[in-house]
C-alpha positions as CSV (number, residue, x, y, z in Angstrom):
1,X,10.9,22.0,-22.9
2,X,13.0,19.2,-23.6
3,X,13.0,15.6,-22.5
4,X,15.7,15.8,-19.9
5,X,14.4,19.0,-18.3
6,X,10.8,17.1,-17.8
7,X,12.9,13.8,-16.5
8,X,14.8,16.1,-13.9
9,X,11.5,17.8,-12.7
10,X,9.6,14.4,-12.3
11,X,12.8,12.9,-10.5
12,X,12.8,16.2,-8.3
13,X,9.1,15.8,-7.4
14,X,9.6,12.0,-6.1
15,X,12.3,12.8,-4.1
16,X,11.2,15.9,-2.6
17,X,14.3,16.5,-0.2
18,X,13.7,13.0,1.8
19,X,16.3,10.9,3.2
20,X,16.6,7.7,1.8
21,X,14.8,6.1,4.6
22,X,11.9,8.1,4.3
23,X,11.4,7.1,0.6
24,X,11.7,3.5,1.7
25,X,8.8,4.2,4.3
26,X,6.8,5.9,1.5
27,X,7.4,2.9,-0.8
28,X,6.4,0.3,1.9
29,X,3.5,1.9,3.5
30,X,2.3,2.7,0.0
31,X,2.4,-1.0,-0.9
32,X,0.8,-2.0,2.1
33,X,-2.0,0.5,2.1
34,X,-2.6,0.1,-1.6
35,X,-3.6,-3.5,-1.2
36,X,-6.0,-3.3,1.7
37,X,-9.1,-5.4,0.8
38,X,-11.4,-2.5,0.9
39,X,-11.8,-0.6,-2.6
40,X,-11.8,3.2,-2.5
41,X,-10.2,3.7,0.9
42,X,-6.3,3.5,0.0
43,X,-6.0,7.2,-1.6
44,X,-7.5,8.6,1.2
45,X,-5.4,6.8,3.9
46,X,-2.1,7.3,1.8
47,X,-2.9,11.0,1.7
48,X,-3.6,11.3,5.6
49,X,-0.7,9.0,6.4
50,X,1.5,11.1,4.2
51,X,0.7,14.4,5.6
52,X,0.7,12.9,9.1
53,X,4.3,11.4,8.8
54,X,5.6,14.0,6.1
55,X,6.0,10.8,3.6
56,X,6.2,11.3,-0.4
57,X,2.9,11.5,-1.6
58,X,3.4,11.1,-5.3
59,X,5.4,8.2,-4.8
60,X,2.6,6.9,-2.6
61,X,-0.1,7.7,-5.1
62,X,1.7,6.4,-7.8
63,X,2.6,3.2,-6.2
64,X,-1.0,2.8,-5.3
65,X,-2.1,3.0,-8.9
66,X,0.4,0.4,-10.0
67,X,-0.8,-1.9,-7.2
68,X,-4.3,-1.6,-8.0
69,X,-4.1,-5.3,-9.9
70,X,-2.6,-6.7,-6.6
71,X,-5.0,-5.2,-4.6
72,X,-8.0,-7.1,-6.9
73,X,-6.2,-10.2,-6.8
74,X,-6.0,-10.3,-3.2
75,X,-9.2,-9.6,-2.0
76,X,-10.7,-13.2,-2.0
77,X,-7.3,-14.4,-0.6
78,X,-7.5,-12.1,2.2
79,X,-11.1,-12.8,2.9
80,X,-10.3,-16.6,2.9
81,X,-7.3,-15.8,5.2
82,X,-9.4,-13.7,7.5
83,X,-12.2,-16.5,7.5
84,X,-9.7,-19.1,8.3
85,X,-8.3,-17.0,11.3
86,X,-11.6,-16.3,12.9
87,X,-12.8,-19.6,12.2
88,X,-15.6,-18.8,10.0
89,X,-17.4,-20.7,7.1
90,X,-16.1,-19.8,3.8
91,X,-18.0,-17.3,1.4
92,X,-18.6,-17.9,-2.0
93,X,-18.1,-14.3,-3.3
94,X,-15.8,-13.8,-6.5
95,X,-13.4,-10.7,-7.0
96,X,-16.0,-9.4,-10.1
97,X,-18.9,-9.6,-7.7
98,X,-17.4,-7.2,-5.2
99,X,-15.7,-4.9,-7.8
100,X,-19.4,-4.8,-9.4
101,X,-20.9,-4.1,-5.8
102,X,-18.4,-1.6,-5.1
103,X,-19.2,0.3,-8.4
104,X,-22.6,0.3,-8.0
105,X,-22.7,1.7,-4.5
106,X,-19.8,2.0,-2.1
107,X,-22.0,2.3,1.1
108,X,-24.4,-0.1,0.0
109,X,-21.2,-2.8,-0.3
110,X,-20.0,-2.0,3.0
111,X,-23.3,-2.8,4.7
112,X,-24.1,-5.9,2.4
113,X,-20.6,-7.4,2.7
114,X,-19.2,-5.8,5.9
115,X,-18.6,-9.2,7.8
116,X,-16.7,-10.4,4.8
117,X,-14.8,-7.3,4.4
118,X,-14.0,-7.6,8.3
119,X,-12.5,-10.8,7.6
120,X,-10.6,-9.6,4.6
121,X,-9.2,-6.9,6.6
122,X,-8.3,-9.2,9.4
123,X,-6.6,-11.6,6.7
124,X,-4.6,-8.1,5.3
125,X,-3.8,-7.3,8.8
126,X,-2.1,-10.4,10.1
127,X,-0.5,-11.0,6.8
128,X,0.5,-8.0,4.9
129,X,1.2,-6.0,8.2
130,X,4.0,-8.7,9.2
131,X,5.4,-8.9,5.9
132,X,5.8,-5.0,5.2
133,X,7.2,-4.8,8.9
134,X,10.0,-7.5,7.7
135,X,10.5,-5.9,4.4
136,X,10.9,-2.3,5.9
137,X,13.5,-3.8,8.6
138,X,15.2,-5.8,5.8
139,X,15.5,-2.6,3.5
140,X,16.7,-0.2,6.2
141,X,19.4,-3.0,7.0
142,X,20.5,-3.2,3.5
143,X,20.6,0.6,3.1
144,X,22.6,1.2,6.0
145,X,25.1,-1.2,4.2
146,X,25.1,0.2,0.9
147,X,25.3,3.9,2.3
148,X,28.4,2.9,4.3
149,X,30.1,1.2,1.3
150,X,29.3,4.4,-0.9
151,X,30.3,6.5,2.5
152,X,27.1,8.7,2.9
153,X,25.1,9.0,5.7
154,X,21.2,8.9,5.4
155,X,21.1,12.6,4.2
156,X,18.5,14.2,2.3
157,X,18.8,13.3,-1.7
């Protein structure tokens, strides 16, 4: 099989007959869920969301792997934001400590750091979700303008 045939099959896998709007939804939902500050849950959540909303799972999983460093970088800021939102004293956990704890035992980490993870989830929810919604609506407006210029409707690609 030559390189062009492989490229064509990979592109077809990522498009899967979805409309441009559905592809945008897949990308933004994947980016949002991929940075959730609880390690190990994003793949399961993406799979469930993909199946329920009929989104593009290959795009979502690929983006999840790409976003993993961002997820790691954002754990502590999300916890800090959550602690500020809920007026709770700051904790002194590091990202490497939290990662090592997850690698050692997922359920032990959940029980030991449940309060911090809840704060992180709150920080994620109150910052990342509004940003993702804003990005989605801006992307849809831009997509409609581009499709109008190109003389196309929101048909499957």
